[in-house]
SERO-4910 file (N, C-alpha, C, O; in steps of 0.05 Angstrom, whole numbers):
BEGIN
 pado doro    nc1    nc2    nc3   cac1   cac2   cac3    cc1    cc2    cc3    oc1    oc2    oc3
  Unk    A   1198    534    103   1189    546    128   1161    538    135   1144    538    117
  Unk    A   1157    531    159   1130    523    168   1114    549    172   1120    564    190
  Unk    A   1094    553    156   1079    578    157   1052    574    171   1033    589    168
  Unk    A   1050    552    187   1025    548    202   1020    572    219   1037    582    233
  Unk    A    995    580    219    988    604    234    973    595    260    955    579    259
  Unk    A    982    606    282    970    600    307    959    625    320    966    647    313
  Unk    A    941    621    339    929    643    353    935    640    382    930    619    394
  Unk    A    945    662    394    953    662    422    937    682    437    938    706    431
  Unk    A    921    673    456    902    690    469    911    695    498    916    676    512
  Unk    A    913    720    506    923    727    532    902    744    547    890    762    536
  Unk    A    899    738    572    883    754    590    897    757    616    918    745    620
  Unk    A    886    772    634    897    774    661    889    749    676    867    739    672
  Unk    A    906    739    693    903    713    705    903    715    735    920    730    746
  Unk    A    886    700    749    887    698    778    909    680    785    908    656    779
  Unk    A    930    690    799    953    674    805    962    679    834    955    699    846
  Unk    A    977    660    844    991    665    869   1017    679    862   1024    683    839
  Unk    A   1032    687    883   1056    704    879   1077    689    862   1081    665    865
  Unk    A   1089    704    844   1110    694    827   1137    704    837   1139    726    848
  Unk    A   1157    687    835   1184    696    842   1201    695    817   1210    674    809
  Unk    A   1206    718    806   1223    721    783   1232    750    781   1225    766    798
  Unk    A   1248    756    761   1261    781    762   1249    802    744   1249    826    751
  Unk    A   1239    795    721   1232    817    703   1211    809    683   1199    787    685
  Unk    A   1207    826    664   1185    822    644   1188    796    630   1209    783    630
  Unk    A   1166    787    618   1164    762    604   1154    767    576   1134    782    573
  Unk    A   1166    755    556   1156    758    529   1141    733    521   1145    711    531
  Unk    A   1122    737    502   1106    715    492   1123    697    474   1141    707    460
  Unk    A   1118    671    474   1133    652    458   1114    635    441   1092    629    450
  Unk    A   1123    628    417   1107    609    401   1113    581    410   1131    577    427
  Unk    A   1099    562    398   1104    534    405   1132    525    398   1142    505    409
  Unk    A   1145    538    379   1172    531    371   1193    545    388   1217    540    385
  Unk    A   1184    562    406   1203    577    423   1210    605    412   1226    619    425
  Unk    A   1199    612    389   1205    638    378   1191    660    394   1169    657    404
  Unk    A   1205    683    396   1193    706    410   1173    719    392   1178    725    369
  Unk    A   1149    725    403   1128    738    388   1133    767    386   1138    781    406
  Unk    A   1131    778    362   1134    807    358   1124    814    330   1123    797    312
  Unk    A   1117    839    326   1111    849    299   1137    852    284   1156    864    295
  Unk    A   1138    843    259   1162    846    243   1161    873    228   1155    874    204
  Unk    A   1166    894    243   1166    921    232   1193    933    235   1210    924    251
  Unk    A   1198    954    220   1223    968    220   1218    997    231   1196   1006    231
  Unk    A   1239   1010    241   1236   1038    250   1223   1054    228   1231   1054    205
  Unk    A   1202   1069    236   1187   1085    217   1161   1072    209   1142   1085    200
  Unk    A   1159   1045    212   1134   1031    207   1115   1034    230   1123   1041    252
  Unk    A   1089   1030    225   1069   1033    247   1050   1009    246   1041   1000    224
  Unk    A   1043    999    269   1023    977    272    996    990    272    990   1007    288
  Unk    A    979    981    253    952    993    250    931    979    267    932    955    272
  Unk    A    912    995    276    890    984    292    865   1000    287    866   1023    280
  Unk    A    842    987    292    816   1000    289    800    995    315    805    976    329
  Unk    A    780   1012    321    765   1010    345    735   1012    339    727   1029    323
  Unk    A    719    994    350    690    997    349    682   1014    373    676   1003    394
  Unk    A    681   1040    369    675   1058    391    647   1055    401    642   1058    425
  Unk    A    628   1050    384    600   1047    392    595   1023    410    575   1021    423
  Unk    A    614   1004    409    610    979    424    612    983    454    601    968    469
  Unk    A    626   1004    462    629   1010    491    607   1030    499    611   1054    500
  Unk    A    584   1019    505    561   1036    512    563   1048    539    547   1066    546
  Unk    A    581   1039    556    585   1051    582    596   1079    580    592   1096    598
  Unk    A    611   1085    559    623   1111    554    607   1125    532    607   1117    509
  Unk    A    592   1145    540    574   1158    521    588   1178    502    577   1185    481
  Unk    A    612   1187    509    626   1206    493    648   1191    477    668   1183    488
  Unk    A    643   1186    451    663   1170    435    690   1184    433    710   1170    431
  Unk    A    690   1210    434    716   1224    433    732   1220    458    757   1216    457
  Unk    A    719   1219    481    733   1214    506    743   1185    507    765   1180    516
  Unk    A    727   1166    496    736   1139    494    760   1136    476    780   1123    484
  Unk    A    759   1148    453    782   1146    434    806   1159    446    829   1149    443
  Unk    A    803   1181    460    826   1195    473    839   1177    494    864   1175    495
  Unk    A    823   1162    510    834   1144    530    849   1121    516    871   1113    525
  Unk    A    838   1111    494    851   1089    480    878   1098    467    898   1085    469
  Unk    A    877   1122    455    902   1132    443    923   1139    463    947   1137    458
  Unk    A    914   1148    487    933   1152    509    947   1126    516    971   1126    523
  Unk    A    932   1104    515    944   1078    521    965   1070    501    987   1061    508
  Unk    A    959   1074    475    979   1068    455   1003   1087    457   1025   1079    453
  Unk    A    997   1112    463   1019   1132    466   1038   1125    488   1062   1131    487
  Unk    A   1028   1112    510   1045   1105    532   1067   1086    523   1090   1089    531
  Unk    A   1061   1068    505   1081   1050    494   1098   1063    473   1122   1059    471
  Unk    A   1085   1079    456   1100   1092    434   1119   1113    444   1138   1119    429
  Unk    A   1115   1124    467   1132   1146    477   1158   1137    489   1174   1153    497
  Unk    A   1163   1111    490   1188   1101    501   1210   1107    481   1210   1097    458
  Unk    A   1229   1124    489   1249   1135    470   1267   1113    459   1276   1114    436
  Unk    A   1273   1093    476   1292   1072    468   1280   1051    450   1294   1033    441
  Unk    A   1254   1054    444   1240   1034    428   1228   1048    403   1221   1072    404
  Unk    A   1226   1033    381   1215   1045    356   1186   1036    351   1176   1043    330
  Unk    A   1173   1022    370   1146   1014    366   1128   1038    361   1131   1058    376
  Unk    A   1110   1037    342   1092   1059    336   1066   1048    324   1065   1026    314
  Unk    A   1045   1064    327   1019   1055    319   1005   1075    302   1012   1099    301
  Unk    A    984   1066    287    968   1084    271    938   1076    274    931   1053    269
  Unk    A    923   1095    283    894   1091    286    881   1093    258    884   1113    244
  Unk    A    867   1071    250    855   1070    224    826   1077    223    813   1076    202
  Unk    A    815   1086    246    788   1096    246    768   1077    260    775   1055    269
  Unk    A    744   1088    262    722   1073    275    713   1050    256    716   1052    232
  Unk    A    702   1029    268    692   1007    253    667    996    265    662    999    289
  Unk    A    652    982    250    628    968    260    632    939    265    614    924    272
  Unk    A    657    930    260    663    901    265    658    894    294    665    910    312
  Unk    A    648    870    299    643    862    326    656    835    332    655    826    355
  Unk    A    666    821    312    678    795    316    707    795    306    713    808    286
  Unk    A    724    780    319    752    778    311    755    756    291    741    736    292
  Unk    A    774    759    272    780    738    253    757    733    234    737    747    234
  Unk    A    761    713    218    740    704    199    741    674    196    763    662    196
  Unk    A    718    662    193    716    633    191    719    625    162    710    639    143
  Unk    A    733    602    158    738    591    132    743    561    135    750    552    157
  Unk    A    741    546    113    747    517    115    776    513    124    794    527    115
  Unk    A    780    494    142    807    488    152    825    478    129    816    463    112
  Unk    A    850    487    130    868    480    108    873    450    107    876    439     85
  Unk    A    875    437    130    882    408    130    857    391    130    859    367    126
  Unk    A    833    403    134    809    387    134    786    406    126    773    417    144
  Unk    A    781    410    100    762    429     91    733    424    100    716    441     98
  Unk    A    728    400    111    701    395    120    695    409    147    672    412    155
  Unk    A    717    418    160    714    432    185    718    462    181    730    470    161
  Unk    A    709    478    199    712    507    198    732    517    218    731    509    241
  Unk    A    751    533    209    771    544    227    770    575    227    759    587    208
  Unk    A    781    587    247    782    616    250    809    626    241    830    616    251
  Unk    A    809    644    222    834    655    211    834    686    216    813    698    219
  Unk    A    859    698    216    860    727    219    849    742    195    851    733    173
  Unk    A    837    764    201    829    782    179    849    805    177    871    804    189
  Unk    A    843    825    162    862    846    157    861    869    177    875    889    175
  Unk    A    843    866    198    839    887    217    848    878    245    839    857    254
  Unk    A    865    894    258    870    890    286    850    907    302    850    931    300
  Unk    A    832    893    315    808    905    326    807    907    356    817    889    370
  Unk    A    797    929    366    790    933    394    760    935    396    748    953    383
  Unk    A    747    918    411    718    917    412    708    909    440    720    892    453
  Unk    A    686    922    449    673    914    474    649    896    467    634    902    448
  Unk    A    645    875    482    624    856    477    603    857    499    610    853    523
  Unk    A    578    863    491    557    864    511    548    836    519    537    832    541
  Unk    A    552    817    502    547    789    508    574    775    508    586    771    486
  Unk    A    584    767    531    611    757    534    612    727    531    599    713    547
  Unk    A    625    716    510    624    687    505    645    671    521    646    647    519
  Unk    A    661    685    537    682    671    551    675    670    581    653    678    589
  Unk    A    694    661    597    691    661    626    682    689    636    695    708    629
  Unk    A    662    691    652    652    717    661    672    732    678    670    757    681
  Unk    A    692    719    689    713    733    705    733    747    688    748    764    698
  Unk    A    734    741    662    753    753    644    745    781    637    722    785    628
  Unk    A    762    800    641    756    828    634    765    835    606    750    846    590
  Unk    A    790    828    599    800    833    572    815    809    561    827    794    576
  Unk    A    813    806    535    825    782    522    838    791    496    825    802    478
  Unk    A    864    787    494    880    794    471    887    769    455    898    750    466
  Unk    A    882    769    429    888    747    412    909    755    392    904    773    375
  Unk    A    932    743    393    954    748    374    954    726    354    954    702    360
  Unk    A    955    733    328    957    714    306    986    715    296    996    737    290
  Unk    A    999    692    295   1028    693    289   1036    667    275   1022    647    276
  Unk    A   1060    668    262   1072    645    250   1089    630    271   1105    643    285
  Unk    A   1085    604    273   1097    588    294   1128    589    293   1141    593    313
  Unk    A   1139    585    269   1168    583    267   1182    610    272   1203    610    286
  Unk    A   1171    631    262   1185    657    265   1176    673    288   1191    690    298
  Unk    A   1151    669    297   1140    686    319   1129    712    308   1121    729    324
  Unk    A   1128    716    282   1118    741    271   1088    744    276   1072    728    269
  Unk    A   1081    766    290   1053    773    294   1043    786    269   1055    805    259
  Unk    A   1020    777    258   1009    789    233    983    803    239    973    818    222
  Unk    A    971    797    262    946    811    269    942    807    299    952    787    310
  Unk    A    927    825    311    922    823    340    895    836    346    889    858    336
  Unk    A    879    823    361    852    833    368    849    833    398    858    815    412
  Unk    A    835    854    408    830    856    437    800    858    441    786    876    430
  Unk    A    789    840    458    761    840    465    758    848    495    774    839    511
  Unk    A    737    864    501    733    873    528    705    864    537    685    864    522
  Unk    A    704    856    563    679    846    574    662    868    585    668    880    606
  Unk    A    641    875    571    623    896    580    598    884    594    582    899    606
  Unk    A    594    858    592    571    845    604    574    844    634    554    848    649
  Unk    A    598    839    644    602    835    673    617    857    687    622    856    711
  Unk    A    626    877    672    641    899    683    631    926    674    620    928    652
  Unk    A    635    946    691    627    973    684    652    989    677    672    989    692
  Unk    A    652   1001    654    675   1015    643    673   1045    648    652   1057    642
  Unk    A    694   1057    659    695   1086    663    722   1097    654    741   1082    649
  Unk    A    722   1123    652    748   1137    648    752   1152    674    740   1173    679
  Unk    A    770   1141    690    774   1151    718    797   1170    719    820   1162    725
  Unk    A    792   1195    712    813   1215    713    817   1225    742    839   1236    748
  Unk    A    797   1223    759    799   1231    786    795   1206    804    772   1196    805
  Unk    A    816   1195    817    813   1170    833    791   1173    854    781   1152    863
  Unk    A    785   1197    863    766   1200    885    737   1195    875    719   1192    892
  Unk    A    734   1193    849    707   1187    838    701   1157    837    679   1149    829
  Unk    A    720   1141    845    715   1112    844    725   1100    870    748   1103    878
  Unk    A    707   1086    884    713   1073    909    715   1043    905    695   1030    900
  Unk    A    739   1031    907    742   1002    902    727    985    921    722    961    915
  Unk    A    720    995    945    704    980    964    675    978    956    661    959    963
  Unk    A    666    998    940    638    999    932    636    992    902    618    976    894
  Unk    A    653   1003    886    652    999    857    669    975    849    688    977    834
  Unk    A    660    952    858    677    928    855    678    917    826    694    900    820
  Unk    A    660    927    809    660    917    781    670    939    762    668    936    738
  Unk    A    680    961    773    688    984    756    717    981    747    735    976    764
  Unk    A    722    985    721    749    984    711    753   1009    694    735   1020    682
  Unk    A    778   1018    694    785   1042    679    794   1035    651    811   1017    647
  Unk    A    783   1048    631    789   1042    603    819   1043    597    830   1024    587
  Unk    A    831   1066    604    859   1070    597    877   1050    612    897   1041    601
  Unk    A    870   1043    636    885   1024    652    886    997    639    907    985    636
  Unk    A    862    987    632    860    960    620    871    960    592    886    941    585
  Unk    A    865    980    576    875    980    548    906    981    547    918    968    531
  Unk    A    918    997    565    947    999    565    959    971    571    979    963    558
  Unk    A    948    956    590    958    929    595    954    911    571    973    897    563
  Unk    A    931    912    559    926    894    536    943    900    512    951    882    497
  Unk    A    951    926    509    969    932    487    996    919    492   1010    913    472
  Unk    A   1004    916    517   1028    901    522   1028    873    510   1047    864    499
  Unk    A   1005    860    513   1001    834    500   1001    837    470   1013    821    456
  Unk    A    988    857    461    985    864    432   1012    865    418   1015    857    395
  Unk    A   1033    875    433   1059    878    420   1078    855    427   1101    854    417
  Unk    A   1069    836    444   1086    812    449   1094    807    478   1110    789    482
  Unk    A   1085    823    497   1092    819    525   1072    802    539   1048    803    534
  Unk    A   1082    786    558   1064    769    575   1064    782    603   1075    804    606
  Unk    A   1051    769    622   1050    780    649   1077    779    662   1093    760    659
  Unk    A   1083    800    677   1108    802    692   1104    798    722   1082    804    731
  Unk    A   1123    788    736   1121    785    765   1128    811    780   1127    811    805
  Unk    A   1135    832    766   1144    857    778   1120    873    787   1105    883    770
  Unk    A   1116    876    813   1093    891    823   1096    920    816   1118    931    817
  Unk    A   1074    932    809   1074    960    801   1077    964    771   1073    986    761
  Unk    A   1084    943    756   1087    945    727   1060    944    714   1041    932    724
  Unk    A   1058    956    690   1033    954    675   1026    926    668   1003    919    667
  Unk    A   1046    909    663   1041    881    655   1040    863    679   1039    838    676
  Unk    A   1039    874    703   1035    857    727   1006    847    726    988    861    717
  Unk    A   1002    823    736    976    809    732    954    818    752    931    810    748
  Unk    A    960    834    772    940    839    792    939    869    800    959    883    801
  Unk    A    914    879    805    910    905    816    881    907    825    864    891    816
  Unk    A    874    926    842    847    928    853    828    941    833    837    952    813
  Unk    A    801    940    838    782    955    822    789    985    823    802    994    842
  Unk    A    781   1000    803    785   1029    801    815   1036    797    822   1059    798
  Unk    A    831   1017    792    860   1022    789    866   1038    764    854   1034    743
  Unk    A    884   1057    766    893   1073    743    924   1073    741    935   1086    723
  Unk    A    937   1059    759    967   1060    759    979   1048    734   1001   1055    727
  Unk    A    965   1029    721    976   1016    698    975   1034    673    985   1027    651
  Unk    A    963   1058    675    965   1077    653    994   1085    647   1001   1090    624
  Unk    A   1010   1086    668   1038   1095    666   1056   1071    666   1055   1054    684
  Unk    A   1074   1069    647   1092   1046    645   1113   1047    667   1124   1068    674
  Unk    A   1118   1023    678   1139   1019    698   1165   1014    682   1164   1008    658
  Unk    A   1188   1017    695   1213   1012    681   1214    983    670   1226    979    649
  Unk    A   1202    965    684   1201    937    674   1187    935    647   1195    921    629
  Unk    A   1164    950    644   1150    950    619   1167    963    597   1168    954    574
  Unk    A   1181    984    604   1198    998    585   1220    979    576   1226    978    552
  Unk    A   1232    965    595   1253    946    587   1242    924    568   1256    916    550
  Unk    A   1218    916    573   1206    896    555   1202    905    527   1209    891    508
  Unk    A   1190    929    524   1185    939    497   1211    946    483   1213    943    458
  Unk    A   1232    954    498   1258    960    486   1271    934    476   1284    933    456
  Unk    A   1267    913    492   1278    887    483   1265    878    457   1279    869    439
  Unk    A   1239    881    454   1225    872    430   1230    890    406   1232    881    383
  Unk    A   1231    917    411   1233    936    389   1254    957    396   1248    981    400
  Unk    A   1280    949    398   1300    968    407   1309    988    385   1312    981    362
  Unk    A   1314   1013    394   1328   1031    376   1356   1020    372   1367   1008    390
  Unk    A   1366   1023    348   1389   1008    339   1414   1009    357   1429    989    358
  Unk    A   1418   1030    372   1443   1032    387   1441   1024    416   1460   1028    431
  Unk    A   1419   1012    425   1416   1003    452   1423    974    454   1415    958    437
  Unk    A   1439    966    475   1448    938    477   1425    919    485   1407    927    500
  Unk    A   1426    895    475   1407    874    482   1423    848    486   1438    840    468
  Unk    A   1418    834    508   1430    807    512   1409    786    504   1386    787    512
  Unk    A   1418    767    487   1400    746    478   1405    719    491   1387    705    498
  Unk    A   1431    713    495   1438    687    508   1467    688    517   1482    706    510
  Unk    A   1474    669    534   1501    666    544   1510    637    541   1493    619    539
  Unk    A   1536    632    540   1546    605    537   1574    604    551   1591    621    545
  Unk    A   1578    585    569   1559    566    579   1540    579    599   1543    602    607
  Unk    A   1520    564    607   1500    575    626   1507    568    655   1493    576    673
  Unk    A   1529    553    659   1536    544    686   1566    544    691   1581    538    673
  Unk    A   1574    551    715   1602    550    724   1604    540    752   1584    540    767
  Unk    A   1628    532    760   1632    521    787   1645    541    806   1664    555    798
  Unk    A   1635    543    829   1647    560    850   1675    550    855   1680    526    859
  Unk    A   1694    568    855   1722    560    858   1739    565    833   1764    565    835
  Unk    A   1726    569    810   1741    575    786   1749    605    787   1733    623    788
  Unk    A   1776    609    786   1785    636    788   1788    650    761   1792    675    760
  Unk    A   1786    635    739   1786    647    712   1765    633    696   1770    612    684
  Unk    A   1742    645    695   1720    632    680   1711    651    657   1706    674    661
  Unk    A   1710    640    633   1703    655    610   1673    651    603   1664    629    599
  Unk    A   1658    673    602   1630    672    595   1626    687    569   1632    710    566
  Unk    A   1615    673    549   1609    685    523   1581    696    524   1562    682    530
  Unk    A   1578    722    517   1553    736    518   1546    744    490   1561    758    476
  Unk    A   1522    736    481   1513    742    453   1488    760    454   1471    758    471
  Unk    A   1487    778    435   1464    796    433   1467    816    410   1474    808    388
  Unk    A   1460    841    416   1460    862    395   1471    888    406   1468    894    430
  Unk    A   1484    903    389   1491    930    394   1511    934    417   1511    954    430
  Unk    A   1529    914    421   1550    917    441   1571    937    430   1576    939    406
  Unk    A   1583    952    449   1604    971    441   1630    963    455   1630    946    473
  Unk    A   1652    975    446   1678    967    457   1682    976    486   1701    966    499
  Unk    A   1666    994    496   1668   1002    524   1650    986    543   1648    993    566
  Unk    A   1637    966    533   1619    950    549   1633    936    572   1656    927    569
  Unk    A   1619    935    594   1629    921    618   1608    901    627   1584    907    628
  Unk    A   1617    876    633   1599    855    640   1598    851    670   1618    855    684
  Unk    A   1574    843    680   1571    838    709   1554    812    712   1539    804    695
  Unk    A   1558    799    736   1540    779    745   1527    789    771   1542    798    789
  Unk    A   1501    788    773   1488    798    796   1467    778    807   1454    765    791
  Unk    A   1465    776    834   1445    757    845   1417    767    842   1398    753    848
  Unk    A   1414    792    832   1387    803    827   1388    818    801   1410    823    790
  Unk    A   1365    827    791   1364    840    765   1370    870    768   1355    887    760
  Unk    A   1393    877    780   1403    904    781   1433    903    787   1444    881    792
  Unk    A   1446    926    786   1475    926    792   1481    926    821   1504    924    829
  Unk    A   1461    928    838   1466    927    867   1476    899    875   1463    879    870
  Unk    A   1500    899    887   1512    873    895   1524    858    872   1531    834    875
  Unk    A   1527    871    848   1537    856    825   1567    852    826   1582    868    839
  Unk    A   1577    832    812   1605    825    811   1615    833    783   1606    821    763
  Unk    A   1633    852    781   1643    861    755   1663    840    744   1679    828    759
  Unk    A   1662    837    718   1682    819    705   1710    830    708   1714    854    707
  Unk    A   1729    812    713   1757    820    715   1766    832    689   1783    850    688
  Unk    A   1754    823    667   1761    833    640   1737    828    622   1725    807    622
  Unk    A   1730    848    606   1709    845    586   1722    849    558   1732    871    552
  Unk    A   1721    828    542   1733    829    515   1712    834    494   1693    818    492
  Unk    A   1715    855    479   1696    861    457   1705    845    433   1727    849    422
  Unk    A   1687    828    424   1692    812    400   1680    826    375   1694    832    356
  Unk    A   1654    831    377   1641    847    357   1614    857    368   1609    853    392
  Unk    A   1598    869    353   1573    881    363   1553    860    374   1535    867    388
  Unk    A   1557    835    366   1539    814    376   1552    794    395   1539    775    402
  Unk    A   1577    800    403   1591    780    420   1611    793    438   1628    809    430
  Unk    A   1609    786    464   1628    796    484   1637    772    500   1622    754    506
  Unk    A   1663    772    508   1674    752    526   1680    765    552   1694    785    553
  Unk    A   1670    753    574   1675    765    601   1689    744    618   1681    721    619
  Unk    A   1710    753    631   1726    736    649   1718    742    678   1721    764    687
  Unk    A   1708    721    692   1700    725    719   1716    707    738   1725    686    731
  Unk    A   1719    717    762   1731    701    784   1708    691    801   1696    706    816
  Unk    A   1701    665    799   1679    653    813   1686    642    840   1670    630    854
  Unk    A   1712    646    848   1723    633    872   1705    636    897   1700    616    910
  Unk    A   1697    660    903   1683    665    928   1654    674    923   1642    685    942
  Unk    A   1644    670    900   1616    678    894   1598    656    904   1604    632    902
  Unk    A   1575    664    914   1555    644    925   1544    627    902   1541    637    879
  Unk    A   1537    603    909   1522    587    889   1494    598    885   1484    611    903
  Unk    A   1483    593    862   1456    603    856   1454    614    828   1472    610    812
  Unk    A   1432    627    822   1426    637    796   1432    667    794   1427    682    813
  Unk    A   1443    675    772   1453    703    769   1441    716    743   1436    702    723
  Unk    A   1437    742    745   1430    758    722   1456    767    709   1475    777    722
  Unk    A   1457    765    682   1479    775    667   1472    804    658   1450    809    648
  Unk    A   1491    822    663   1486    851    657   1509    862    640   1532    856    645
  Unk    A   1501    878    620   1521    893    605   1515    922    609   1493    932    608
  Unk    A   1537    937    615   1535    966    618   1553    979    597   1576    972    594
  Unk    A   1542    999    583   1558   1014    564   1545   1041    560   1522   1046    566
  Unk    A   1561   1060    550   1552   1087    546   1538   1089    518   1550   1082    498
  Unk    A   1514   1100    519   1499   1105    494   1489   1134    495   1476   1142    514
  Unk    A   1496   1149    475   1488   1178    473   1496   1193    499   1481   1210    508
  Unk    A   1520   1187    509   1530   1202    532   1522   1193    559   1531   1204    579
  Unk    A   1505   1172    561   1496   1163    588   1497   1133    589   1494   1119    569
  Unk    A   1502   1122    613   1504   1092    616   1477   1079    611   1456   1087    621
  Unk    A   1477   1058    595   1454   1041    590   1460   1012    598   1483   1004    598
  Unk    A   1439    998    604   1443    970    614   1425    950    599   1402    956    592
  Unk    A   1436    927    594   1420    905    583   1422    882    604   1443    878    616
  Unk    A   1399    869    608   1397    848    629   1387    822    617   1370    822    599
  Unk    A   1397    800    627   1386    774    621   1383    758    648   1402    744    655
  Unk    A   1361    761    662   1357    749    688   1358    718    686   1350    706    666
  Unk    A   1367    706    708   1368    677    711   1383    663    688   1376    640    681
  Unk    A   1402    677    677   1416    666    653   1440    649    660   1449    633    644
  Unk    A   1451    652    684   1476    638    691   1474    627    720   1462    639    737
  Unk    A   1485    603    723   1483    590    749   1511    582    759   1527    571    743
  Unk    A   1516    587    784   1541    578    797   1534    554    815   1517    556    832
  Unk    A   1548    532    811   1544    508    826   1567    503    845   1588    517    843
  Unk    A   1565    484    863   1586    479    883   1611    470    869   1611    456    848
  Unk    A   1634    478    881   1660    470    870   1681    473    892   1674    481    915
  Unk    A   1705    467    886   1727    469    905   1735    498    909   1738    513    889
  Unk    A   1739    506    934   1746    534    940   1774    534    952   1780    518    970
  Unk    A   1792    551    942   1820    553    953   1819    561    983   1800    573    992
  Unk    A   1841    555    997   1843    561   1025   1843    591   1030   1830    601   1049
  Unk    A   1857    606   1012   1859    635   1016   1832    648   1009   1824    649    986
  Unk    A   1819    658   1030   1793    670   1026   1793    700   1032   1772    711   1041
  Unk    A   1816    713   1028   1818    741   1035   1809    760   1013   1807    784   1017
  Unk    A   1803    749    989   1796    766    966   1768    761    957   1761    738    951
  Unk    A   1752    781    955   1725    778    944   1727    775    914   1746    783    901
  Unk    A   1706    763    903   1706    758    874   1694    782    859   1670    785    859
  Unk    A   1711    798    847   1701    820    831   1693    844    847   1689    842    871
  Unk    A   1690    866    834   1682    891    848   1652    893    850   1638    880    834
  Unk    A   1642    909    868   1614    913    872   1607    941    863   1618    961    874
  Unk    A   1590    944    843   1580    970    835   1551    972    842   1535    956    833
  Unk    A   1544    992    859   1516    994    868   1501   1014    851   1511   1034    843
  Unk    A   1476   1007    845   1459   1024    829   1430   1017    834   1424    996    846
  Unk    A   1412   1035    827   1384   1030    830   1371   1023    803   1347   1024    800
  Unk    A   1388   1015    784   1378   1008    758   1358    986    760   1364    965    772
  Unk    A   1333    989    749   1313    969    751   1319    944    734   1338    944    718
  Unk    A   1302    924    738   1306    899    723   1300    904    694   1286    923    686
  Unk    A   1311    886    676   1308    891    648   1307    867    630   1291    849    635
  Unk    A   1324    867    609   1321    850    587   1320    820    594   1338    810    608
  Unk    A   1300    806    583   1298    778    589   1282    764    569   1260    773    561
  Unk    A   1291    741    559   1275    723    542   1259    704    560   1236    697    553
  Unk    A   1271    696    582   1257    677    600   1259    689    628   1281    690    640
  Unk    A   1237    697    640   1238    709    667   1223    694    688   1229    696    711
  Unk    A   1203    677    680   1188    662    700   1206    640    711   1218    625    696
  Unk    A   1207    638    738   1225    619    751   1209    599    768   1217    575    769
  Unk    A   1188    607    780   1174    590    798   1148    580    785   1139    591    765
  Unk    A   1136    561    797   1111    549    787   1089    569    791   1085    581    812
  Unk    A   1073    573    770   1051    591    770   1025    575    774   1019    557    759
  Unk    A   1011    582    796    985    569    801    964    586    788    958    608    798
  Unk    A    952    576    767    932    593    753    913    574    739    916    550    738
  Unk    A    892    587    728    873    572    712    879    580    683    872    602    674
  Unk    A    890    561    668    896    566    640    885    543    623    891    520    629
  Unk    A    870    549    604    858    528    587    871    529    560    873    551    548
  Unk    A    879    507    550    893    506    524    875    491    504    868    468    507
  Unk    A    867    506    483    850    494    462    867    491    437    882    509    429
  Unk    A    864    468    424    877    464    398    856    460    377    839    442    380
  Unk    A    856    475    356    838    473    334    854    473    308    862    494    299
  Unk    A    858    450    297    871    448    271    893    468    266    916    463    272
  Unk    A    885    492    254    905    512    247    909    533    268    922    553    262
  Unk    A    899    530    292    902    550    312    907    539    340    901    515    345
  Unk    A    918    555    357    922    547    385    914    570    403    922    593    397
  Unk    A    899    564    424    891    585    443    903    579    470    903    556    479
  Unk    A    913    599    483    920    597    511    905    619    525    909    642    521
  Unk    A    887    611    542    869    630    554    871    629    584    870    608    596
  Unk    A    873    652    596    874    654    625    849    668    635    832    676    620
  Unk    A    848    671    661    825    685    674    834    710    688    856    712    698
  Unk    A    817    730    688    824    756    699    799    766    713    780    774    699
  Unk    A    799    767    739    775    774    753    775    804    760    794    818    753
  Unk    A    754    813    773    750    842    777    770    854    797    769    878    802
  Unk    A    787    838    809    808    849    826    834    852    812    854    861    823
  Unk    A    835    845    787    860    845    772    858    862    747    836    866    735
  Unk    A    881    873    739    882    886    713    909    880    700    914    889    678
***
């Protein structure tokens, strides 16, 4: 096993509009999904340098805001992610320097034993960056072994904005809310990247004084459930084949994932919800990790489709989604066009599970640094974004 350790740094990025369906997970250079390798009942530990945030004079209020941010993610019932506060610390720098493994004459940065949250009064990065999360992980497996979050106190004013009327985004253009920013960065901390879903905590943009990201959107919930699912919730990981031809009246789609049940029903939808979805003519349960769905593609439009699984969990319907997973291309269509392909079940179910959600080109400023045993991907996040 290649145990090379890499470092993945995420910040909020100035971007133009993205066109995609749902949350995005972080990936290693090998394509592995980044996540903490923990089991239900385990907790990811973190420490905070409370004194480093001099904008907040009450350390208890600061800690409460930070813990509220962690609790937002931990309170998702369908996910087992959990955290443990290990106390205050005087650490001010992430990682530790040591001779590089492949070239001892050079110095490399390696993870230490502390996942740290710290505010920096002297900001060594781009001044537009508000928060920067560094994930340390193994390239082959994607296992996160440490994560550090740094906050820019040199160029931004930090507040705890419990009353939105106390902050005017037209005047307080450099003011950011602690809980708002920390909640977003924790999303990176656990393996989520920026989402194109507006209103989500992991969305890349919001105005100054924003507090909306304190509360998780359904898209954020779907993301953390995908990474750390409670055992009985379904998850779609891949489909095979990924493409079919319009005109095929009996098309078999193999769907692979976790926790499928015998009552599962498969759908193809032009969007990441059941609205306008085409139900499979038959869904065959193979085992908990494999379902076969038979679709009539005869009169379905060409384009990209979300694969959806619906099944009952604990007495209520639950859904797993894999956006942009299947494509219908042009094909021969029979003359008889009196029958629609599949039934339509309408729902307001939000977008969900996805390994790959970005579809369009992202215009952003991202700098990629390579240092012997580490890799950095750094974006920019200005005072209009959180």
